[in-house]
TORMARPA-480290 format. One record per atom (N, C-alpha, C): chain; residue number from 0; residue in one letter; x, y, z; atom name. Coordinates in nm, 2 decimals. Each point is the difference from the previous one (the first is absolute). Example, Ala and Ser with C-alpha at 12.3 -4.5 7.8 and 13.67 -1.06 7.14 Angstrom:
- A,0,A,1.32,-0.57,0.78,N;
- A,0,A,-0.09,0.12,0.00,CA;
- A,0,A,0.09,0.12,0.00,C;
- A,1,S,-0.04,0.11,-0.07,N;
- A,1,S,0.09,0.11,0.00,CA;
- A,1,S,-0.08,0.11,0.08,C;
***
This chain:
- A,0,M,-0.63,1.60,1.59,N;
- A,0,M,0.01,0.00,-0.15,CA;
- A,0,M,0.02,-0.14,-0.05,C;
- A,1,N,0.08,-0.08,0.06,N;
- A,1,N,0.03,-0.14,-0.04,CA;
- A,1,N,-0.13,-0.08,0.00,C;
- A,2,E,-0.08,0.02,0.11,N;
- A,2,E,-0.13,-0.08,0.01,CA;
- A,2,E,-0.09,0.04,-0.11,C;
- A,3,T,-0.01,0.12,-0.04,N;
- A,3,T,-0.09,0.05,-0.10,CA;
- A,3,T,0.05,-0.06,-0.13,C;
- A,4,L,0.12,0.00,-0.03,N;
- A,4,L,0.06,-0.06,-0.13,CA;
- A,4,L,-0.02,-0.15,0.00,C;
- A,5,N,0.03,-0.07,0.11,N;
- A,5,N,-0.02,-0.14,0.01,CA;
- A,5,N,-0.14,-0.05,-0.02,C;
- A,6,N,-0.10,0.08,0.04,N;
- A,6,N,-0.14,-0.04,-0.02,CA;
- A,6,N,-0.06,0.03,-0.13,C;
- A,7,S,0.07,0.09,-0.08,N;
- A,7,S,-0.06,0.04,-0.12,CA;
- A,7,S,0.08,-0.03,-0.13,C;
- A,8,H,0.13,-0.04,0.02,N;
- A,8,H,0.08,-0.02,-0.11,CA;
- A,8,H,0.09,-0.13,0.02,C;
- A,9,G,0.04,-0.06,-0.11,N;
- A,9,G,0.10,-0.11,0.01,CA;
- A,9,G,0.11,0.04,-0.09,C;
- A,10,I,0.12,-0.05,0.04,N;
- A,10,I,0.12,0.02,-0.08,CA;
- A,10,I,0.06,-0.14,-0.04,C;
- A,11,V,0.01,-0.02,-0.13,N;
- A,11,V,0.06,-0.12,-0.05,CA;
- A,11,V,0.14,0.03,-0.05,C;
- A,12,S,0.10,-0.06,0.05,N;
- A,12,S,0.14,0.03,-0.05,CA;
- A,12,S,0.04,-0.10,-0.10,C;
- A,13,L,0.04,0.05,-0.12,N;
- A,13,L,0.04,-0.08,-0.11,CA;
- A,13,L,0.14,0.03,-0.05,C;
- A,14,T,0.06,-0.09,-0.07,N;
- A,14,T,0.13,0.02,-0.06,CA;
- A,14,T,0.00,-0.05,-0.14,C;
- A,15,T,0.10,0.04,-0.07,N;
- A,15,T,0.01,-0.04,-0.14,CA;
- A,15,T,0.08,-0.12,-0.02,C;
- A,16,T,0.06,-0.06,0.11,N;
- A,16,T,0.08,-0.12,-0.02,CA;
- A,16,T,-0.04,-0.11,0.09,C;
- A,17,H,0.01,-0.12,-0.05,N;
- A,17,H,-0.04,-0.11,0.09,CA;
- A,17,H,0.12,-0.10,0.03,C;
- A,18,L,0.12,0.04,-0.05,N;
- A,18,L,0.12,-0.08,0.03,CA;
- A,18,L,0.10,0.07,0.08,C;
- A,19,N,-0.04,0.09,0.09,N;
- A,19,N,0.09,0.07,0.09,CA;
- A,19,N,0.01,-0.08,0.13,C;
- A,20,K,0.11,-0.05,0.04,N;
- A,20,K,0.02,-0.08,0.12,CA;
- A,20,K,-0.04,0.08,0.13,C;
- A,21,L,0.04,0.13,0.00,N;
- A,21,L,-0.04,0.08,0.12,CA;
- A,21,L,-0.15,0.02,0.01,C;
- A,22,M,-0.07,0.01,-0.11,N;
- A,22,M,-0.14,0.02,0.01,CA;
- A,22,M,-0.06,-0.13,0.05,C;
- A,23,W,0.05,-0.12,-0.05,N;
- A,23,W,-0.06,-0.12,0.05,CA;
- A,23,W,0.03,-0.02,0.15,C;
- A,24,S,0.12,0.04,0.05,N;
- A,24,S,0.04,-0.01,0.14,CA;
- A,24,S,-0.09,0.09,0.08,C;
- A,25,H,-0.01,0.13,-0.04,N;
- A,25,H,-0.08,0.10,0.08,CA;
- A,25,H,-0.15,-0.02,0.00,C;
- A,26,Y,-0.05,-0.03,-0.12,N;
- A,26,Y,-0.15,0.01,-0.02,CA;
- A,26,Y,-0.06,-0.14,-0.03,C;
- A,27,G,0.08,-0.09,-0.04,N;
- A,27,G,-0.05,-0.14,-0.04,CA;
- A,27,G,0.01,-0.10,0.11,C;
- A,28,D,0.00,0.04,0.12,N;
- A,28,D,0.01,-0.09,0.12,CA;
- A,28,D,0.12,-0.09,-0.02,C;
- A,29,S,0.12,0.06,-0.03,N;
- A,29,S,0.12,-0.07,-0.01,CA;
- A,29,S,-0.01,-0.12,-0.10,C;
- A,30,H,-0.06,0.03,-0.12,N;
- A,30,H,-0.01,-0.09,-0.11,CA;
- A,30,H,-0.11,-0.11,0.03,C;
- A,31,K,-0.08,0.02,0.10,N;
- A,31,K,-0.11,-0.10,0.03,CA;
- A,31,K,-0.13,0.06,-0.06,C;
- A,32,G,-0.01,0.12,-0.04,N;
- A,32,G,-0.12,0.06,-0.05,CA;
- A,32,G,-0.02,-0.01,-0.15,C;
- A,33,F,-0.07,0.10,-0.05,N;
- A,33,F,-0.03,0.00,-0.14,CA;
- A,33,F,-0.01,0.14,-0.06,C;
- A,34,C,0.01,0.02,-0.12,N;
- A,34,C,0.00,0.12,-0.07,CA;
- A,34,C,-0.12,-0.01,-0.10,C;
- A,35,I,-0.08,0.11,-0.01,N;
- A,35,I,-0.11,0.00,-0.10,CA;
- A,35,I,0.04,0.10,-0.10,C;
- A,36,E,-0.01,-0.04,-0.13,N;
- A,36,E,0.03,0.10,-0.11,CA;
- A,36,E,-0.13,0.04,-0.06,C;
- A,37,F,-0.02,0.13,-0.01,N;
- A,37,F,-0.12,0.07,-0.06,CA;
- A,37,F,0.05,0.06,-0.13,C;
- A,38,E,-0.10,0.00,-0.10,N;
- A,38,E,0.03,0.08,-0.12,CA;
- A,38,E,-0.06,0.14,0.03,C;
- A,39,I,0.08,0.10,0.01,N;
- A,39,I,-0.04,0.13,0.04,CA;
- A,39,I,-0.01,0.09,-0.12,C;
- A,40,D,-0.12,0.05,-0.03,N;
- A,40,D,-0.01,0.10,-0.10,CA;
- A,40,D,-0.12,0.09,0.03,C;
- A,41,D,-0.02,0.11,-0.06,N;
- A,41,D,-0.11,0.09,0.03,CA;
- A,41,D,-0.14,-0.05,-0.03,C;
- A,42,S,-0.01,-0.11,-0.08,N;
- A,42,S,-0.13,-0.05,-0.03,CA;
- A,42,S,-0.05,-0.09,0.12,C;
- A,43,N,0.09,-0.03,0.09,N;
- A,43,N,-0.04,-0.08,0.12,CA;
- A,43,N,-0.06,0.09,0.10,C;
- A,44,P,-0.13,0.00,0.03,N;
- A,44,P,-0.06,0.09,0.10,CA;
- A,44,P,0.06,-0.01,0.14,C;
- A,45,A,0.06,-0.12,0.03,N;
- A,45,A,0.05,-0.01,0.14,CA;
- A,45,A,0.13,0.09,0.01,C;
- A,46,F,0.06,0.03,-0.11,N;
- A,46,F,0.13,0.08,0.01,CA;
- A,46,F,-0.01,0.14,-0.05,C;
- A,47,K,-0.10,0.03,-0.09,N;
- A,47,K,-0.01,0.13,-0.07,CA;
- A,47,K,0.01,0.12,0.10,C;
- A,48,G,0.10,0.08,-0.02,N;
- A,48,G,0.02,0.12,0.08,CA;
- A,48,G,0.03,-0.02,0.15,C;
- A,49,K,0.04,-0.12,0.03,N;
- A,49,K,0.02,-0.04,0.14,CA;
- A,49,K,0.14,-0.05,0.03,C;
- A,50,L,0.08,-0.01,-0.11,N;
- A,50,L,0.14,-0.06,0.01,CA;
- A,50,L,0.10,0.11,0.00,C;
- A,51,Y,0.09,0.00,0.10,N;
- A,51,Y,0.10,0.11,0.01,CA;
- A,51,Y,0.14,-0.06,0.02,C;
- A,52,K,0.10,0.05,-0.07,N;
- A,52,K,0.14,-0.03,0.02,CA;
- A,52,K,0.05,0.05,0.13,C;
- A,53,V,0.06,-0.08,0.08,N;
- A,53,V,0.06,0.05,0.12,CA;
- A,53,V,0.12,0.08,-0.03,C;
- A,54,K,0.02,0.11,0.08,N;
- A,54,K,0.12,0.09,-0.01,CA;
- A,54,K,0.09,-0.04,0.11,C;
- A,55,Y,0.13,0.00,-0.02,N;
- A,55,Y,0.09,-0.04,0.10,CA;
- A,55,Y,0.08,0.13,0.03,C;
- A,56,E,0.00,0.04,0.13,N;
- A,56,E,0.06,0.13,0.04,CA;
- A,56,E,0.11,-0.03,0.11,C;
- A,57,E,0.08,0.10,0.01,N;
- A,57,E,0.11,0.00,0.11,CA;
- A,57,E,-0.06,0.03,0.13,C;
- A,58,E,-0.10,0.09,0.00,N;
- A,58,E,-0.06,0.05,0.13,CA;
- A,58,E,-0.15,-0.03,0.01,C;
- A,59,P,-0.04,-0.04,0.12,N;
- A,59,P,-0.14,-0.04,0.02,CA;
- A,59,P,-0.09,0.12,0.00,C;
- A,60,M,-0.13,-0.03,-0.02,N;
- A,60,M,-0.11,0.10,0.02,CA;
- A,60,M,-0.01,0.03,0.15,C;
- A,61,I,-0.01,0.12,0.04,N;
- A,61,I,-0.02,0.04,0.14,CA;
- A,61,I,-0.14,0.04,0.02,C;
- A,62,F,-0.07,-0.08,0.09,N;
- A,62,F,-0.14,0.03,0.04,CA;
- A,62,F,0.00,0.10,0.11,C;
- A,63,N,-0.08,0.09,0.00,N;
- A,63,N,-0.03,0.09,0.11,CA;
- A,63,N,-0.15,0.02,0.01,C;
- A,64,Q,-0.05,0.03,0.12,N;
- A,64,Q,-0.14,0.01,0.03,CA;
- A,64,Q,-0.07,0.11,-0.09,C;
- A,65,E,0.08,0.10,-0.04,N;
- A,65,E,-0.06,0.11,-0.08,CA;
- A,65,E,-0.06,-0.05,-0.13,C;
- A,66,I,0.06,-0.11,-0.05,N;
- A,66,I,-0.05,-0.05,-0.13,CA;
- A,66,I,-0.15,-0.04,0.01,C;
- A,67,M,-0.04,-0.05,0.12,N;
- A,67,M,-0.14,-0.04,0.02,CA;
- A,67,M,-0.10,0.12,0.00,C;
- A,68,S,0.05,0.12,0.02,N;
- A,68,S,-0.09,0.11,-0.01,CA;
- A,68,S,0.01,0.08,-0.13,C;
- A,69,S,0.09,-0.06,-0.09,N;
- A,69,S,0.01,0.06,-0.13,CA;
- A,69,S,-0.12,-0.02,-0.09,C;
- A,70,P,-0.01,0.07,-0.10,N;
- A,70,P,-0.11,-0.02,-0.10,CA;
- A,70,P,0.01,-0.15,-0.05,C;
- A,71,Y,-0.12,-0.05,-0.04,N;
- A,71,Y,-0.01,-0.14,-0.04,CA;
- A,71,Y,0.10,-0.03,-0.11,C;
- A,72,K,0.02,0.08,-0.10,N;
- A,72,K,0.09,-0.03,-0.11,CA;
- A,72,K,0.15,-0.02,0.05,C;
- A,73,E,0.04,0.09,0.09,N;
- A,73,E,0.13,-0.01,0.06,CA;
- A,73,E,0.02,-0.13,0.08,C;
- A,74,R,-0.10,-0.03,0.08,N;
- A,74,R,0.00,-0.13,0.08,CA;
- A,74,R,0.01,-0.12,-0.09,C;
- A,75,N,-0.08,0.01,-0.10,N;
- A,75,N,-0.01,-0.11,-0.10,CA;
- A,75,N,0.13,-0.02,-0.07,C;
- A,76,D,0.06,0.11,-0.05,N;
- A,76,D,0.13,0.00,-0.07,CA;
- A,76,D,0.11,-0.06,0.09,C;
- A,77,F,0.00,0.04,0.13,N;
- A,77,F,0.10,-0.04,0.10,CA;
- A,77,F,-0.02,-0.15,0.02,C;
- A,78,M,-0.12,-0.05,0.02,N;
- A,78,M,-0.02,-0.14,0.02,CA;
- A,78,M,0.04,-0.08,-0.12,C;
- A,79,F,-0.03,0.05,-0.12,N;
- A,79,F,0.04,-0.07,-0.12,CA;
- A,79,F,0.15,-0.02,-0.01,C;
- A,80,K,0.07,0.11,0.03,N;
- A,80,K,0.15,0.00,0.00,CA;
- A,80,K,0.05,-0.10,0.10,C;
- A,81,V,-0.06,0.00,0.12,N;
- A,81,V,0.04,-0.10,0.10,CA;
- A,81,V,-0.01,-0.14,-0.05,C;
- A,82,I,-0.12,-0.03,-0.06,N;
- A,82,I,-0.03,-0.13,-0.04,CA;
- A,82,I,0.09,-0.05,-0.12,C;
- A,83,T,0.05,0.09,-0.08,N;
- A,83,T,0.07,-0.03,-0.12,CA;
- A,83,T,0.15,0.03,0.01,C;
- A,84,T,0.05,0.02,0.12,N;
- A,84,T,0.15,0.03,0.02,CA;
- A,84,T,0.06,-0.10,0.09,C;
- A,85,K,0.12,-0.04,-0.03,N;
- A,85,K,0.08,-0.09,0.09,CA;
- A,85,K,0.14,0.04,0.00,C;
- A,86,D,0.08,-0.05,0.10,N;
- A,86,D,0.14,0.02,0.01,CA;
- A,86,D,0.07,-0.05,-0.13,C;
- A,87,K,0.10,0.07,-0.04,N;
- A,87,K,0.08,-0.03,-0.12,CA;
- A,87,K,0.06,-0.14,0.01,C;
- A,88,V,0.03,-0.06,0.12,N;
- A,88,V,0.06,-0.13,0.01,CA;
- A,88,V,-0.09,-0.11,-0.06,C;
- A,89,W,-0.13,0.03,-0.01,N;
- A,89,W,-0.10,-0.10,-0.06,CA;
- A,89,W,-0.02,0.01,-0.15,C;
- A,90,E,0.08,0.08,-0.07,N;
- A,90,E,-0.01,0.03,-0.14,CA;
- A,90,E,0.00,-0.12,-0.09,C;
- A,91,Y,0.07,-0.11,0.05,N;
- A,91,Y,0.01,-0.12,-0.08,CA;
- A,91,Y,-0.13,-0.07,-0.02,C;
- A,92,E,-0.10,0.04,0.09,N;
- A,92,E,-0.13,-0.07,-0.01,CA;
- A,92,E,-0.08,0.05,-0.13,C;
- A,93,D,0.03,0.11,-0.05,N;
- A,93,D,-0.07,0.05,-0.12,CA;
- A,93,D,-0.15,-0.01,0.03,C;
- A,94,E,-0.04,0.06,0.10,N;
- A,94,E,-0.14,-0.02,0.05,CA;
- A,94,E,-0.10,0.10,-0.06,C;
- A,95,Y,-0.12,-0.06,-0.01,N;
- A,95,Y,-0.12,0.08,-0.04,CA;
- A,95,Y,-0.10,-0.02,0.11,C;
- A,96,R,-0.08,0.09,0.03,N;
- A,96,R,-0.11,-0.01,0.10,CA;
- A,96,R,-0.13,0.02,-0.07,C;
- A,97,L,-0.09,-0.10,0.03,N;
- A,97,L,-0.14,0.01,-0.05,CA;
- A,97,L,-0.08,0.05,0.12,C;
- A,98,I,-0.06,0.12,-0.01,N;
- A,98,I,-0.08,0.05,0.11,CA;
- A,98,I,-0.14,-0.01,-0.03,C;
- A,99,L,-0.07,-0.08,0.08,N;
- A,99,L,-0.14,-0.04,-0.03,CA;
- A,99,L,-0.09,0.07,0.11,C;
- A,100,D,-0.11,0.06,-0.05,N;
- A,100,D,-0.10,0.05,0.09,CA;
- A,100,D,-0.10,-0.11,0.03,C;
- A,101,F,-0.02,-0.03,0.12,N;
- A,101,F,-0.09,-0.11,0.04,CA;
- A,101,F,-0.13,0.05,0.04,C;
- A,102,T,-0.03,0.13,-0.02,N;
- A,102,T,-0.13,0.05,0.03,CA;
- A,102,T,-0.11,-0.08,-0.06,C;
- A,103,G,-0.09,-0.06,0.07,N;
- A,103,G,-0.11,-0.08,-0.05,CA;
- A,103,G,0.03,-0.14,-0.03,C;
- A,104,I,0.13,-0.04,0.02,N;
- A,104,I,0.04,-0.14,-0.03,CA;
- A,104,I,0.02,-0.07,0.14,C;
- A,105,T,-0.06,-0.11,0.01,N;
- A,105,T,0.02,-0.08,0.12,CA;
- A,105,T,0.06,-0.13,-0.03,C;
- A,106,P,0.08,-0.05,0.10,N;
- A,106,P,0.07,-0.13,-0.03,CA;
- A,106,P,-0.08,-0.12,0.05,C;
- A,107,E,-0.14,0.00,0.00,N;
- A,107,E,-0.08,-0.10,0.06,CA;
- A,107,E,0.03,-0.14,-0.06,C;
- A,108,D,0.05,-0.01,-0.12,N;
- A,108,D,0.02,-0.13,-0.06,CA;
- A,108,D,0.14,-0.05,0.03,C;
- A,109,S,0.08,0.07,0.08,N;
- A,109,S,0.13,-0.04,0.03,CA;
- A,109,S,0.01,-0.10,0.11,C;
- A,110,T,0.08,-0.10,-0.01,N;
- A,110,T,0.01,-0.10,0.10,CA;
- A,110,T,0.13,0.03,0.08,C;
- A,111,F,0.07,0.10,-0.04,N;
- A,111,F,0.13,0.04,0.07,CA;
- A,111,F,-0.03,0.08,0.12,C;
- A,112,I,0.09,-0.01,0.10,N;
- A,112,I,0.00,0.09,0.12,CA;
- A,112,I,0.13,0.06,0.01,C;
- A,113,P,0.01,0.14,0.00,N;
- A,113,P,-0.11,0.09,-0.03,CA;
- A,113,P,-0.05,-0.02,-0.14,C;
- A,114,P,-0.12,0.05,-0.02,N;
- A,114,P,-0.07,-0.01,-0.13,CA;
- A,114,P,0.09,0.05,-0.12,C;
- A,115,L,0.00,-0.07,-0.11,N;
- A,115,L,0.07,0.04,-0.12,CA;
- A,115,L,-0.09,0.06,-0.10,C;
- A,116,Y,0.02,0.12,-0.04,N;
- A,116,Y,-0.08,0.05,-0.11,CA;
- A,116,Y,0.05,-0.05,-0.13,C;
- A,117,T,-0.08,-0.08,-0.07,N;
- A,117,T,0.04,-0.07,-0.12,CA;
- A,117,T,-0.03,0.07,-0.13,C;
- A,118,V,-0.01,0.13,0.01,N;
- A,118,V,-0.04,0.08,-0.12,CA;
- A,118,V,0.10,-0.02,-0.12,C;
- A,119,I,0.12,-0.01,0.03,N;
- A,119,I,0.10,-0.02,-0.11,CA;
- A,119,I,0.04,-0.14,-0.02,C;
- A,120,L,-0.04,-0.09,0.09,N;
- A,120,L,0.04,-0.14,-0.01,CA;
- A,120,L,-0.09,-0.08,-0.08,C;
- A,121,R,-0.09,0.06,-0.08,N;
- A,121,R,-0.09,-0.08,-0.08,CA;
- A,121,R,0.08,-0.07,-0.10,C;
- A,122,P,-0.03,-0.13,-0.03,N;
- A,122,P,0.08,-0.08,-0.09,CA;
- A,122,P,0.02,0.07,-0.14,C;
- A,123,K,-0.09,0.07,-0.05,N;
- A,123,K,0.02,0.06,-0.13,CA;
- A,123,K,0.11,0.10,-0.01,C;
- A,124,Y,0.04,0.06,0.12,N;
- A,124,Y,0.12,0.09,0.01,CA;
- A,124,Y,0.13,-0.07,0.02,C;
- A,125,V,0.00,-0.12,0.04,N;
- A,125,V,0.12,-0.08,0.04,CA;
- A,125,V,0.05,-0.07,-0.13,C;
- A,126,F,0.13,0.01,-0.03,N;
- A,126,F,0.05,-0.06,-0.12,CA;
- A,126,F,0.11,-0.11,0.04,C;
- A,127,K,0.06,0.02,0.11,N;
- A,127,K,0.10,-0.10,0.04,CA;
- A,127,K,0.01,0.00,0.15,C;
- A,128,I,0.03,-0.12,0.06,N;
- A,128,I,0.02,-0.02,0.14,CA;
- A,128,I,0.14,-0.07,0.01,C;
- A,129,I,0.09,0.06,0.08,N;
- A,129,I,0.13,-0.06,0.01,CA;
- A,129,I,0.02,-0.04,0.15,C;
- A,130,F,0.03,-0.12,0.02,N;
- A,130,F,0.02,-0.05,0.14,CA;
- A,130,F,0.15,0.01,0.03,C;
- A,131,G,0.03,0.03,0.13,N;
- A,131,G,0.14,0.00,0.04,CA;
- A,131,G,0.06,-0.14,0.00,C;
- A,132,Y,0.13,-0.01,0.00,N;
- A,132,Y,0.06,-0.14,-0.01,CA;
- A,132,Y,-0.02,-0.08,0.12,C;
- A,133,M,-0.04,0.06,0.11,N;
- A,133,M,-0.03,-0.07,0.13,CA;
- A,133,M,-0.15,-0.01,0.03,C;
- A,134,C,-0.08,0.03,-0.10,N;
- A,134,C,-0.15,0.00,0.03,CA;
- A,134,C,-0.04,-0.14,0.02,C;
- A,135,D,-0.09,-0.02,0.09,N;
- A,135,D,-0.05,-0.13,0.04,CA;
- A,135,D,-0.09,-0.05,-0.12,C;
- A,136,Q,0.02,-0.13,-0.03,N;
- A,136,Q,-0.08,-0.06,-0.12,CA;
- A,136,Q,-0.15,0.00,0.03,C;
- A,137,K,-0.04,-0.01,0.12,N;
- A,137,K,-0.15,0.01,0.03,CA;
- A,137,K,-0.05,0.13,-0.03,C;
- A,138,Y,0.07,0.11,0.02,N;
- A,138,Y,-0.04,0.13,-0.03,CA;
- A,138,Y,-0.01,0.02,-0.15,C;
- A,139,I,0.10,-0.06,-0.07,N;
- A,139,I,0.00,0.01,-0.15,CA;
- A,139,I,-0.12,-0.07,-0.05,C;
- A,140,N,-0.03,-0.12,0.05,N;
- A,140,N,-0.12,-0.08,-0.04,CA;
- A,140,N,-0.13,0.08,0.03,C;
- A,141,D,-0.01,0.07,0.11,N;
- A,141,D,-0.12,0.08,0.03,CA;
- A,141,D,-0.02,0.11,-0.10,C;
- A,142,V,0.11,0.06,-0.04,N;
- A,142,V,-0.01,0.11,-0.10,CA;
- A,142,V,-0.04,-0.05,-0.13,C;
- A,143,K,0.06,-0.12,-0.04,N;
- A,143,K,-0.04,-0.06,-0.13,CA;
- A,143,K,-0.15,-0.04,0.01,C;
- A,144,S,-0.05,-0.05,0.11,N;
- A,144,S,-0.14,-0.03,0.01,CA;
- A,144,S,-0.09,0.12,-0.01,C;
- A,145,W,0.04,0.11,0.06,N;
- A,145,W,-0.07,0.13,-0.01,CA;
- A,145,W,-0.01,0.04,-0.14,C;
- A,146,A,0.11,0.00,-0.08,N;
- A,146,A,0.01,0.04,-0.14,CA;
- A,146,A,-0.10,-0.09,-0.08,C;
- A,147,L,0.00,-0.13,0.02,N;
- A,147,L,-0.09,-0.09,-0.07,CA;
- A,147,L,-0.15,0.03,0.03,C;
- A,148,K,-0.02,0.02,0.13,N;
- A,148,K,-0.14,0.03,0.05,CA;
- A,148,K,-0.05,0.13,-0.06,C;
- A,149,C,0.09,0.10,-0.02,N;
- A,149,C,-0.04,0.13,-0.06,CA;
- A,149,C,-0.01,-0.01,-0.15,C;
- A,150,G,0.05,-0.11,-0.06,N;
- A,150,G,0.00,0.00,-0.15,CA;
- A,150,G,0.11,0.08,-0.05,C;
- A,151,A,0.11,0.03,0.08,N;
- A,151,A,0.10,0.09,-0.04,CA;
- A,151,A,0.12,-0.07,-0.07,C;
- A,152,T,-0.04,-0.06,-0.12,N;
- A,152,T,0.10,-0.08,-0.07,CA;
- A,152,T,0.11,0.08,-0.06,C;
- A,153,H,-0.02,0.13,-0.01,N;
- A,153,H,0.10,0.09,-0.06,CA;
- A,153,H,0.12,0.03,0.10,C;
- A,154,I,-0.02,-0.03,0.13,N;
- A,154,I,0.10,0.03,0.09,CA;
- A,154,I,0.12,-0.10,-0.01,C;
- A,155,E,0.12,0.06,-0.02,N;
- A,155,E,0.12,-0.08,-0.01,CA;
- A,155,E,0.05,-0.03,0.14,C;
- A,156,L,0.05,-0.12,0.03,N;
- A,156,L,0.05,-0.03,0.13,CA;
- A,156,L,0.15,-0.04,-0.01,C;
- A,157,F,0.08,0.07,0.09,N;
- A,157,F,0.14,-0.03,-0.01,CA;
- A,157,F,0.05,-0.01,0.15,C;
- A,158,K,0.12,-0.06,0.01,N;
- A,158,K,0.07,-0.01,0.13,CA;
- A,158,K,0.14,0.05,-0.02,C;
- A,159,I,0.05,0.07,0.09,N;
- A,159,I,0.14,0.05,0.00,CA;
- A,159,I,0.09,-0.12,0.02,C;
- A,160,T,0.11,0.00,-0.07,N;
- A,160,T,0.10,-0.10,0.02,CA;
- A,160,T,0.14,0.08,0.02,C;
- A,161,L,0.09,-0.06,0.06,N;
- A,161,L,0.13,0.06,0.02,CA;
- A,161,L,0.09,-0.05,-0.11,C;
- A,162,C,0.07,0.09,-0.07,N;
- A,162,C,0.09,-0.04,-0.10,CA;
- A,162,C,0.13,-0.05,0.06,C;
- A,163,P,0.04,-0.12,-0.02,N;
- A,163,P,0.12,-0.06,0.06,CA;
- A,163,P,0.13,0.06,-0.04,C;
- A,164,E,0.00,0.06,-0.13,N;
- A,164,E,0.13,0.05,-0.05,CA;
- A,164,E,0.02,0.15,0.03,C;
- A,165,K,-0.11,0.07,0.04,N;
- A,165,K,0.01,0.15,0.02,CA;
- A,165,K,-0.08,0.03,0.13,C;
- A,166,Y,0.02,0.12,0.05,N;
- A,166,Y,-0.09,0.05,0.10,CA;
- A,166,Y,-0.12,0.06,-0.06,C;
- A,167,E,-0.09,-0.08,-0.06,N;
- A,167,E,-0.11,0.05,-0.07,CA;
- A,167,E,-0.13,-0.09,0.04,C;
- A,168,L,-0.11,0.07,-0.02,N;
- A,168,L,-0.13,-0.08,0.01,CA;
- A,168,L,-0.05,-0.02,-0.14,C;
- A,169,T,-0.06,-0.11,-0.02,N;
- A,169,T,-0.06,-0.03,-0.13,CA;
- A,169,T,-0.15,-0.05,0.03,C;
- A,170,L,-0.07,-0.01,-0.11,N;
- A,170,L,-0.14,-0.05,0.01,CA;
- A,170,L,-0.02,-0.14,-0.06,C;
- A,171,K,-0.08,-0.08,0.07,N;
- A,171,K,-0.03,-0.13,-0.06,CA;
- A,171,K,-0.15,-0.01,-0.01,C;
- A,172,D,-0.05,-0.03,-0.12,N;
- A,172,D,-0.14,-0.01,-0.02,CA;
- A,172,D,-0.06,-0.12,0.07,C;
- A,173,I,-0.10,0.02,0.08,N;
- A,173,I,-0.06,-0.11,0.08,CA;
- A,173,I,-0.15,-0.02,-0.03,C;
- A,174,A,-0.05,0.05,-0.11,N;
- A,174,A,-0.14,-0.01,-0.04,CA;
- A,174,A,-0.04,-0.14,-0.02,C;
***
């Protein structure tokens, strides 16, 4: 079941906050990575009908082999619930999941290994890129060059900074 899902669909995990220290630690390569901000609305075909709020539960979904012999709708509903449910301990993430069907889409233009499907990373959908406070300057320069090359002058560029007076993260414009 995992192989079928992995070959036909992609899951992009998104959050509503870019200043959460735990999110940067867990998913931002310990503040060395970056965060991409998208403007999400139903007029954007990359997101329309594909974005789901994660539900946080006390008990996990239990998989059993019988579900594989269930009617298609029951199997599909079960898989959807598995994909959009997490342990309650992760509730601070305020996560949404974008579920993309890759049928007919190939990553042949990707230079990443493994290949990266860039269907939602088109510059017109990106509005802001935020670099972690420990992000390497060479990497920041590469992203700036990419934005210029794409003609994506609308993309705002920021870097996380540590607030010296409080345990807070702040943004510094680096455009």
